[in-house]
Biopython code that builds the backbone (N, CA, C, O; Angstrom):
import numpy as np
from Bio.PDB.StructureBuilder import StructureBuilder

atoms = [
    (1, "PRO", "N", (115.718, -109.197, 165.607)),
    (1, "PRO", "CA", (114.302, -108.770, 164.052)),
    (1, "PRO", "C", (114.475, -108.173, 163.540)),
    (1, "PRO", "O", (115.377, -107.419, 163.907)),
    (2, "TYR", "N", (113.748, -107.866, 162.062)),
    (2, "TYR", "CA", (114.749, -107.207, 161.019)),
    (2, "TYR", "C", (113.667, -106.209, 161.122)),
    (2, "TYR", "O", (112.544, -106.480, 161.549)),
    (3, "PHE", "N", (114.057, -105.009, 160.703)),
    (3, "PHE", "CA", (113.281, -103.708, 160.510)),
    (3, "PHE", "C", (113.695, -102.946, 159.545)),
    (3, "PHE", "O", (114.880, -102.660, 159.374)),
    (4, "ASP", "N", (112.562, -102.477, 158.690)),
    (4, "ASP", "CA", (112.735, -101.697, 157.553)),
    (4, "ASP", "C", (112.825, -100.202, 157.603)),
    (4, "ASP", "O", (112.929, -99.310, 156.761)),
    (5, "ILE", "N", (112.745, -100.267, 158.956)),
    (5, "ILE", "CA", (113.554, -98.413, 159.006)),
    (5, "ILE", "C", (114.650, -98.248, 160.072)),
    (5, "ILE", "O", (114.121, -98.387, 161.175)),
    (6, "PRO", "N", (115.581, -98.078, 160.148)),
    (6, "PRO", "CA", (116.424, -98.035, 161.117)),
    (6, "PRO", "C", (115.797, -97.616, 162.383)),
    (6, "PRO", "O", (114.961, -96.716, 162.454)),
    (7, "ILE", "N", (116.379, -98.534, 163.712)),
    (7, "ILE", "CA", (116.271, -98.606, 164.804)),
    (7, "ILE", "C", (117.005, -97.279, 165.517)),
    (7, "ILE", "O", (117.803, -96.955, 164.638)),
    (8, "THR", "N", (117.149, -96.507, 166.414)),
    (8, "THR", "CA", (118.000, -95.492, 167.385)),
    (8, "THR", "C", (117.558, -96.002, 168.772)),
    (8, "THR", "O", (116.352, -96.147, 168.975)),
    (9, "TYR", "N", (118.618, -96.338, 169.922)),
    (9, "TYR", "CA", (118.062, -96.562, 171.145)),
    (9, "TYR", "C", (118.689, -95.346, 171.699)),
    (9, "TYR", "O", (119.893, -95.256, 171.941)),
    (10, "ASN", "N", (117.639, -94.224, 171.928)),
    (10, "ASN", "CA", (118.589, -93.393, 172.863)),
    (10, "ASN", "C", (117.720, -92.912, 174.285)),
    (10, "ASN", "O", (116.791, -93.579, 174.740)),
    (11, "THR", "N", (118.177, -91.713, 174.846)),
    (11, "THR", "CA", (117.473, -91.438, 176.386)),
    (11, "THR", "C", (115.412, -91.532, 175.816)),
    (11, "THR", "O", (114.463, -92.210, 176.210)),
    (12, "LYS", "N", (115.549, -90.677, 174.973)),
    (12, "LYS", "CA", (114.087, -90.488, 174.753)),
    (12, "LYS", "C", (113.178, -92.252, 174.377)),
    (12, "LYS", "O", (112.147, -92.805, 174.761)),
    (13, "VAL", "N", (113.952, -92.469, 173.735)),
    (13, "VAL", "CA", (113.094, -93.993, 173.432)),
    (13, "VAL", "C", (113.007, -94.946, 174.601)),
    (13, "VAL", "O", (111.980, -95.550, 174.912)),
    (14, "LYS", "N", (114.528, -95.058, 175.413)),
    (14, "LYS", "CA", (114.318, -96.017, 176.675)),
    (14, "LYS", "C", (112.382, -95.049, 177.607)),
    (14, "LYS", "O", (111.279, -95.561, 177.801)),
    (15, "TRP", "N", (112.745, -94.032, 177.812)),
    (15, "TRP", "CA", (111.581, -93.190, 178.459)),
    (15, "TRP", "C", (110.383, -93.904, 177.745)),
    (15, "TRP", "O", (109.605, -94.703, 178.267)),
    (16, "TRP", "N", (110.386, -93.495, 176.552)),
    (16, "TRP", "CA", (109.091, -94.095, 175.948)),
    (16, "TRP", "C", (108.773, -95.811, 176.184)),
    (16, "TRP", "O", (107.681, -96.373, 176.106)),
    (17, "ILE", "N", (109.647, -96.204, 176.385)),
    (17, "ILE", "CA", (109.725, -97.806, 176.020)),
    (17, "ILE", "C", (108.859, -98.021, 177.387)),
    (17, "ILE", "O", (107.785, -98.620, 177.333)),
    (18, "ASN", "N", (109.534, -97.343, 179.001)),
    (18, "ASN", "CA", (109.407, -97.077, 180.085)),
    (18, "ASN", "C", (108.049, -97.142, 180.335)),
    (18, "ASN", "O", (107.465, -97.991, 181.007)),
    (19, "TYR", "N", (107.464, -95.944, 179.603)),
    (19, "TYR", "CA", (106.382, -95.684, 179.422)),
    (19, "TYR", "C", (105.035, -96.720, 179.494)),
    (19, "TYR", "O", (104.025, -96.956, 180.156)),
    (20, "PHE", "N", (105.764, -97.130, 178.362)),
    (20, "PHE", "CA", (104.552, -98.031, 177.692)),
    (20, "PHE", "C", (104.288, -99.729, 178.257)),
    (20, "PHE", "O", (103.376, -100.542, 178.109)),
    (21, "GLN", "N", (105.620, -99.733, 178.968)),
    (21, "GLN", "CA", (105.562, -100.938, 180.171)),
    (21, "GLN", "C", (105.320, -100.323, 181.449)),
    (21, "GLN", "O", (105.788, -100.943, 182.404)),
    (22, "THR", "N", (104.717, -99.282, 181.695)),
    (22, "THR", "CA", (104.444, -98.973, 183.382)),
    (22, "THR", "C", (102.875, -97.915, 183.065)),
    (22, "THR", "O", (101.965, -98.667, 182.717)),
    (23, "SER", "N", (102.554, -96.860, 183.102)),
    (23, "SER", "CA", (101.866, -96.129, 183.013)),
    (23, "SER", "C", (100.898, -96.232, 181.791)),
    (23, "SER", "O", (99.689, -96.013, 181.867)),
    (24, "GLY", "N", (101.488, -96.549, 180.791)),
    (24, "GLY", "CA", (100.713, -96.539, 179.439)),
    (24, "GLY", "C", (100.802, -97.487, 178.797)),
    (24, "GLY", "O", (100.974, -97.428, 177.580)),
    (25, "ARG", "N", (100.685, -98.856, 179.617)),
    (25, "ARG", "CA", (100.478, -100.006, 179.325)),
    (25, "ARG", "C", (99.290, -100.277, 178.717)),
    (25, "ARG", "O", (99.140, -100.865, 177.646)),
    (26, "LYS", "N", (98.219, -99.705, 179.633)),
    (26, "LYS", "CA", (96.536, -99.837, 179.276)),
    (26, "LYS", "C", (96.375, -99.515, 177.418)),
    (26, "LYS", "O", (95.986, -100.297, 176.551)),
    (27, "TRP", "N", (96.748, -98.362, 177.308)),
    (27, "TRP", "CA", (97.041, -97.788, 175.743)),
    (27, "TRP", "C", (97.421, -98.808, 174.892)),
    (27, "TRP", "O", (96.813, -99.193, 173.893)),
    (28, "PHE", "N", (98.774, -99.350, 175.479)),
    (28, "PHE", "CA", (99.580, -100.032, 174.592)),
    (28, "PHE", "C", (98.759, -101.572, 174.180)),
    (28, "PHE", "O", (98.735, -102.278, 173.172)),
    (29, "ARG", "N", (98.347, -101.616, 175.072)),
    (29, "ARG", "CA", (97.859, -103.115, 175.270)),
    (29, "ARG", "C", (96.403, -102.916, 174.175)),
    (29, "ARG", "O", (96.253, -103.858, 173.397)),
    (30, "THR", "N", (95.430, -101.854, 174.085)),
    (30, "THR", "CA", (94.576, -101.569, 173.355)),
    (30, "THR", "C", (94.799, -101.455, 172.014)),
    (30, "THR", "O", (94.098, -102.007, 171.165)),
    (31, "TRP", "N", (95.626, -100.850, 171.812)),
    (31, "TRP", "CA", (96.669, -100.320, 170.707)),
    (31, "TRP", "C", (96.827, -101.697, 169.887)),
    (31, "TRP", "O", (96.277, -101.872, 168.799)),
    (32, "LEU", "N", (97.587, -102.596, 170.484)),
    (32, "LEU", "CA", (98.070, -104.146, 169.920)),
    (32, "LEU", "C", (97.096, -105.187, 169.732)),
    (32, "LEU", "O", (97.225, -106.043, 168.857)),
    (33, "GLU", "N", (96.024, -105.134, 170.613)),
    (33, "GLU", "CA", (94.505, -105.529, 170.561)),
    (33, "GLU", "C", (93.921, -105.434, 169.377)),
    (33, "GLU", "O", (93.391, -106.421, 168.868)),
    (34, "ARG", "N", (93.943, -103.755, 168.538)),
    (34, "ARG", "CA", (93.639, -103.594, 167.298)),
    (34, "ARG", "C", (94.212, -103.500, 166.545)),
    (34, "ARG", "O", (93.869, -102.948, 165.499)),
    (35, "SER", "N", (95.470, -104.065, 166.792)),
    (35, "SER", "CA", (96.564, -103.927, 166.042)),
    (35, "SER", "C", (96.264, -105.447, 164.669)),
    (35, "SER", "O", (96.634, -105.330, 163.501)),
    (36, "SER", "N", (95.848, -106.190, 164.990)),
    (36, "SER", "CA", (95.542, -107.776, 164.294)),
    (36, "SER", "C", (94.517, -107.149, 163.095)),
    (36, "SER", "O", (94.511, -107.620, 161.958)),
    (37, "ALA", "N", (93.996, -106.470, 163.347)),
    (37, "ALA", "CA", (92.730, -105.850, 162.039)),
    (37, "ALA", "C", (93.096, -104.908, 161.073)),
    (37, "ALA", "O", (92.512, -104.776, 159.997)),
    (38, "TYR", "N", (94.614, -103.871, 161.661)),
    (38, "TYR", "CA", (94.698, -103.343, 160.761)),
    (38, "TYR", "C", (96.292, -103.465, 160.033)),
    (38, "TYR", "O", (96.718, -102.798, 159.091)),
    (39, "LEU", "N", (96.997, -104.545, 160.805)),
    (39, "LEU", "CA", (98.458, -104.225, 160.175)),
    (39, "LEU", "C", (98.557, -104.900, 159.241)),
    (39, "LEU", "O", (99.164, -104.316, 158.344)),
    (40, "PRO", "N", (98.246, -105.897, 158.984)),
    (40, "PRO", "CA", (98.291, -106.668, 157.817)),
    (40, "PRO", "C", (97.854, -105.863, 156.566)),
    (40, "PRO", "O", (98.755, -105.457, 155.832)),
    (41, "THR", "N", (96.543, -105.585, 156.241)),
    (41, "THR", "CA", (96.120, -104.686, 155.409)),
    (41, "THR", "C", (97.398, -103.242, 155.064)),
    (41, "THR", "O", (97.823, -102.812, 153.992)),
    (42, "MET", "N", (97.655, -102.880, 156.319)),
    (42, "MET", "CA", (98.544, -101.605, 155.983)),
    (42, "MET", "C", (99.896, -102.209, 155.714)),
    (42, "MET", "O", (100.268, -101.687, 154.663)),
    (43, "GLN", "N", (100.637, -102.883, 156.052)),
    (43, "GLN", "CA", (101.786, -103.529, 155.266)),
    (43, "GLN", "C", (101.814, -104.043, 154.172)),
    (43, "GLN", "O", (102.786, -104.013, 153.417)),
    (44, "LYS", "N", (100.722, -104.596, 153.946)),
    (44, "LYS", "CA", (100.831, -104.951, 152.609)),
    (44, "LYS", "C", (100.648, -103.926, 151.715)),
    (44, "LYS", "O", (101.208, -104.078, 150.630)),
    (45, "THR", "N", (99.871, -102.702, 151.919)),
    (45, "THR", "CA", (99.714, -102.258, 150.886)),
    (45, "THR", "C", (100.803, -100.795, 150.865)),
    (45, "THR", "O", (100.833, -99.984, 149.940)),
    (46, "LEU", "N", (101.760, -100.718, 152.303)),
    (46, "LEU", "CA", (102.921, -100.161, 152.260)),
    (46, "LEU", "C", (103.795, -100.894, 151.095)),
    (46, "LEU", "O", (104.427, -100.276, 150.239)),
    (47, "ALA", "N", (103.738, -102.071, 151.185)),
    (47, "ALA", "CA", (104.967, -102.856, 150.614)),
    (47, "ALA", "C", (104.664, -102.773, 149.047)),
    (47, "ALA", "O", (105.529, -102.534, 148.204)),
    (48, "GLY", "N", (103.294, -103.006, 148.773)),
    (48, "GLY", "CA", (102.815, -103.020, 147.464)),
    (48, "GLY", "C", (103.235, -101.666, 146.885)),
    (48, "GLY", "O", (103.440, -101.691, 145.671)),
    (49, "ARG", "N", (103.413, -100.440, 147.527)),
    (49, "ARG", "CA", (104.051, -99.194, 146.710)),
    (49, "ARG", "C", (105.267, -99.022, 146.843)),
    (49, "ARG", "O", (105.797, -98.166, 146.134)),
    (50, "GLY", "N", (106.113, -99.822, 147.836)),
    (50, "GLY", "CA", (107.579, -99.938, 147.658)),
    (50, "GLY", "C", (107.646, -99.261, 148.987)),
    (50, "GLY", "O", (108.838, -99.084, 149.239)),
    (51, "LEU", "N", (106.957, -98.845, 149.863)),
    (51, "LEU", "CA", (107.607, -98.159, 151.138)),
    (51, "LEU", "C", (107.712, -99.149, 152.164)),
    (51, "LEU", "O", (107.414, -100.342, 152.113)),
    (52, "PRO", "N", (108.249, -98.373, 153.237)),
    (52, "PRO", "CA", (108.416, -99.754, 154.318)),
    (52, "PRO", "C", (107.435, -99.780, 154.882)),
    (52, "PRO", "O", (106.744, -98.767, 154.996)),
    (53, "GLN", "N", (107.082, -100.997, 155.417)),
    (53, "GLN", "CA", (106.436, -101.727, 156.083)),
    (53, "GLN", "C", (106.035, -101.361, 157.170)),
    (53, "GLN", "O", (104.904, -101.543, 157.620)),
    (54, "ASP", "N", (107.270, -100.605, 157.881)),
    (54, "ASP", "CA", (107.360, -100.618, 159.403)),
    (54, "ASP", "C", (106.591, -99.292, 159.546)),
    (54, "ASP", "O", (106.186, -99.084, 160.689)),
    (55, "LEU", "N", (106.251, -98.175, 158.455)),
    (55, "LEU", "CA", (105.332, -97.227, 158.798)),
    (55, "LEU", "C", (104.291, -97.392, 159.087)),
    (55, "LEU", "O", (103.727, -96.419, 159.588)),
    (56, "ALA", "N", (103.452, -98.745, 158.923)),
    (56, "ALA", "CA", (102.335, -98.840, 159.455)),
    (56, "ALA", "C", (101.839, -99.035, 161.098)),
    (56, "ALA", "O", (100.748, -99.250, 161.625)),
    (57, "TYR", "N", (103.726, -98.776, 161.795)),
    (57, "TYR", "CA", (103.496, -98.488, 163.165)),
    (57, "TYR", "C", (103.370, -97.205, 163.571)),
    (57, "TYR", "O", (102.926, -96.901, 164.677)),
    (58, "VAL", "N", (103.777, -96.331, 162.646)),
    (58, "VAL", "CA", (103.818, -94.892, 162.851)),
    (58, "VAL", "C", (101.862, -94.794, 163.331)),
    (58, "VAL", "O", (101.511, -94.306, 164.405)),
    (59, "ALA", "N", (101.035, -95.250, 162.487)),
    (59, "ALA", "CA", (99.806, -95.145, 162.766)),
    (59, "ALA", "C", (99.088, -95.643, 164.012)),
    (59, "ALA", "O", (97.952, -95.343, 164.377)),
    (60, "MET", "N", (100.322, -96.800, 164.841)),
    (60, "MET", "CA", (99.640, -97.231, 165.641)),
    (60, "MET", "C", (99.953, -96.257, 166.925)),
    (60, "MET", "O", (99.345, -96.409, 167.984)),
    (61, "ILE", "N", (100.930, -95.267, 166.748)),
    (61, "ILE", "CA", (101.652, -94.491, 167.628)),
    (61, "ILE", "C", (100.682, -93.140, 167.479)),
    (61, "ILE", "O", (100.186, -92.690, 168.512)),
    (62, "GLU", "N", (100.443, -92.575, 166.371)),
    (62, "GLU", "CA", (99.912, -91.768, 165.929)),
    (62, "GLU", "C", (98.320, -91.362, 166.691)),
    (62, "GLU", "O", (97.944, -90.419, 167.387)),
    (63, "SER", "N", (97.445, -92.991, 165.982)),
    (63, "SER", "CA", (95.994, -92.807, 166.328)),
    (63, "SER", "C", (95.886, -93.772, 167.194)),
    (63, "SER", "O", (94.974, -93.501, 167.975)),
    (64, "GLY", "N", (96.455, -94.918, 167.464)),
    (64, "GLY", "CA", (96.270, -96.150, 168.230)),
    (64, "GLY", "C", (95.301, -96.768, 167.480)),
    (64, "GLY", "O", (94.317, -97.263, 168.029)),
    (65, "PHE", "N", (95.494, -96.805, 166.036)),
    (65, "PHE", "CA", (94.602, -97.520, 165.052)),
    (65, "PHE", "C", (93.090, -97.067, 164.955)),
    (65, "PHE", "O", (92.120, -97.527, 164.352)),
    (66, "SER", "N", (93.253, -96.122, 165.680)),
    (66, "SER", "CA", (91.468, -95.435, 165.521)),
    (66, "SER", "C", (91.485, -94.696, 164.362)),
    (66, "SER", "O", (92.381, -93.897, 164.091)),
    (67, "PRO", "N", (90.453, -94.948, 163.607)),
    (67, "PRO", "CA", (89.831, -93.900, 162.345)),
    (67, "PRO", "C", (89.569, -92.534, 162.819)),
    (67, "PRO", "O", (89.790, -91.470, 162.241)),
    (68, "HIS", "N", (89.046, -92.761, 164.005)),
    (68, "HIS", "CA", (88.206, -91.347, 164.603)),
    (68, "HIS", "C", (89.113, -90.541, 165.358)),
    (68, "HIS", "O", (88.672, -89.553, 165.945)),
    (69, "ALA", "N", (90.566, -90.896, 165.427)),
    (69, "ALA", "CA", (91.146, -89.854, 166.119)),
    (69, "ALA", "C", (91.536, -88.633, 165.618)),
    (69, "ALA", "O", (92.157, -88.539, 164.559)),
    (70, "THR", "N", (91.221, -87.694, 166.292)),
    (70, "THR", "CA", (91.723, -86.012, 166.294)),
    (70, "THR", "C", (92.383, -85.789, 167.145)),
    (70, "THR", "O", (92.479, -86.249, 168.282)),
    (71, "SER", "N", (93.237, -84.518, 166.225)),
    (71, "SER", "CA", (94.484, -83.817, 167.862)),
    (71, "SER", "C", (93.664, -82.236, 167.742)),
    (71, "SER", "O", (92.894, -81.870, 166.853)),
    (72, "THR", "N", (94.054, -81.597, 168.766)),
    (72, "THR", "CA", (94.269, -80.033, 168.875)),
    (72, "THR", "C", (94.698, -79.694, 167.862)),
    (72, "THR", "O", (94.393, -78.511, 167.713)),
    (73, "ALA", "N", (95.436, -80.174, 166.773)),
    (73, "ALA", "CA", (95.941, -79.402, 165.519)),
    (73, "ALA", "C", (95.015, -79.573, 164.394)),
    (73, "ALA", "O", (95.177, -79.134, 163.256)),
    (74, "GLU", "N", (93.906, -80.343, 164.891)),
    (74, "GLU", "CA", (92.846, -81.000, 163.518)),
    (74, "GLU", "C", (93.835, -82.072, 162.644)),
    (74, "GLU", "O", (93.927, -81.782, 161.451)),
    (75, "ALA", "N", (94.375, -82.939, 162.965)),
    (75, "ALA", "CA", (94.561, -83.787, 163.029)),
    (75, "ALA", "C", (93.817, -84.945, 162.823)),
    (75, "ALA", "O", (93.235, -85.336, 163.834)),
    (76, "VAL", "N", (93.640, -85.704, 161.672)),
    (76, "VAL", "CA", (92.890, -86.819, 161.773)),
    (76, "VAL", "C", (93.219, -88.160, 160.996)),
    (76, "VAL", "O", (94.133, -88.332, 160.190)),
    (77, "GLY", "N", (92.227, -89.106, 161.437)),
    (77, "GLY", "CA", (92.943, -90.358, 160.945)),
    (77, "GLY", "C", (94.177, -91.253, 161.278)),
    (77, "GLY", "O", (94.937, -90.935, 162.192)),
    (78, "TYR", "N", (94.298, -91.970, 160.799)),
    (78, "TYR", "CA", (94.984, -93.458, 161.453)),
    (78, "TYR", "C", (96.472, -92.499, 161.112)),
    (78, "TYR", "O", (96.935, -92.494, 162.253)),
    (79, "TRP", "N", (97.276, -91.867, 160.440)),
    (79, "TRP", "CA", (98.247, -91.021, 160.322)),
    (79, "TRP", "C", (98.131, -89.482, 160.851)),
    (79, "TRP", "O", (99.150, -88.796, 160.931)),
    (80, "GLN", "N", (97.335, -89.160, 161.074)),
    (80, "GLN", "CA", (97.103, -88.052, 161.673)),
    (80, "GLN", "C", (97.701, -86.764, 160.348)),
    (80, "GLN", "O", (98.778, -86.174, 160.252)),
    (81, "PHE", "N", (96.786, -86.729, 159.721)),
    (81, "PHE", "CA", (97.347, -85.930, 159.032)),
    (81, "PHE", "C", (96.608, -84.455, 159.140)),
    (81, "PHE", "O", (95.451, -84.407, 159.557)),
    (82, "ILE", "N", (97.176, -83.480, 158.827)),
    (82, "ILE", "CA", (96.017, -82.293, 158.848)),
    (82, "ILE", "C", (95.696, -82.129, 157.209)),
    (82, "ILE", "O", (96.126, -82.759, 156.243)),
    (83, "ARG", "N", (94.902, -81.185, 157.299)),
    (83, "ARG", "CA", (94.399, -80.911, 156.003)),
    (83, "ARG", "C", (95.109, -80.396, 154.792)),
    (83, "ARG", "O", (94.984, -80.733, 153.615)),
    (84, "GLU", "N", (95.983, -79.386, 155.424)),
    (84, "GLU", "CA", (97.139, -78.887, 154.078)),
    (84, "GLU", "C", (98.288, -79.963, 154.217)),
    (84, "GLU", "O", (98.939, -79.637, 153.224)),
    (85, "THR", "N", (98.987, -81.023, 154.768)),
    (85, "THR", "CA", (99.129, -81.738, 154.472)),
    (85, "THR", "C", (99.042, -82.780, 153.495)),
    (85, "THR", "O", (99.744, -83.216, 152.581)),
    (86, "GLY", "N", (97.775, -83.058, 154.085)),
    (86, "GLY", "CA", (97.058, -84.022, 152.887)),
    (86, "GLY", "C", (96.652, -83.866, 151.548)),
    (86, "GLY", "O", (96.446, -84.738, 150.704)),
    (87, "LYS", "N", (96.553, -82.473, 151.453)),
    (87, "LYS", "CA", (96.553, -81.643, 149.735)),
    (87, "LYS", "C", (97.598, -81.754, 149.317)),
    (87, "LYS", "O", (97.717, -81.851, 148.095)),
    (88, "ILE", "N", (98.873, -81.785, 150.247)),
    (88, "ILE", "CA", (100.492, -81.376, 149.524)),
    (88, "ILE", "C", (100.393, -82.981, 148.825)),
    (88, "ILE", "O", (101.106, -82.976, 147.822)),
    (89, "TYR", "N", (99.950, -83.912, 148.964)),
    (89, "TYR", "CA", (100.237, -85.416, 148.868)),
    (89, "TYR", "C", (99.329, -86.153, 148.292)),
    (89, "TYR", "O", (99.398, -87.368, 148.102)),
    (90, "GLY", "N", (98.151, -85.172, 147.901)),
    (90, "GLY", "CA", (96.990, -85.615, 147.026)),
    (90, "GLY", "C", (95.829, -86.864, 147.819)),
    (90, "GLY", "O", (95.089, -87.722, 147.340)),
    (91, "LEU", "N", (96.142, -86.423, 149.243)),
    (91, "LEU", "CA", (95.297, -87.340, 150.341)),
    (91, "LEU", "C", (93.929, -87.339, 149.826)),
    (91, "LEU", "O", (93.820, -86.486, 148.945)),
    (92, "ARG", "N", (92.774, -88.022, 150.063)),
    (92, "ARG", "CA", (91.265, -88.004, 150.370)),
    (92, "ARG", "C", (90.915, -88.054, 151.332)),
    (92, "ARG", "O", (89.704, -88.038, 151.550)),
]
sb = StructureBuilder()
sb.init_structure("model")
sb.init_model(0)
sb.init_chain("A")
sb.init_seg("    ")
for serial, (resi, resn, name, xyz) in enumerate(atoms, 1):
    if name == "N":
        sb.init_residue(resn, " ", resi, " ")
    sb.init_atom(name, np.array(xyz, "f"), 0.0, 1.0, " ", f" {name:<3s}", serial, name[0])
structure = sb.get_structure()
């Protein structure tokens, strides 16, 4: 398969693969089901701006493709930006 971000396989990655194949399987399935509604648009937008399309998968891991996701650090949205970081990058 082709990836536009270098892939690393190490102990931590191996642990997460195992997690999402076992106890995290339910979450991963939900995220994959949601992905068809979000990935095509995200990847097209990223490609149109010259960015790696694989960045769309960051949204899957950060928020499970939930626009209402929030964290204890008050990060919000698909990519889980905090307000200060969003301001730095001109996000609204």
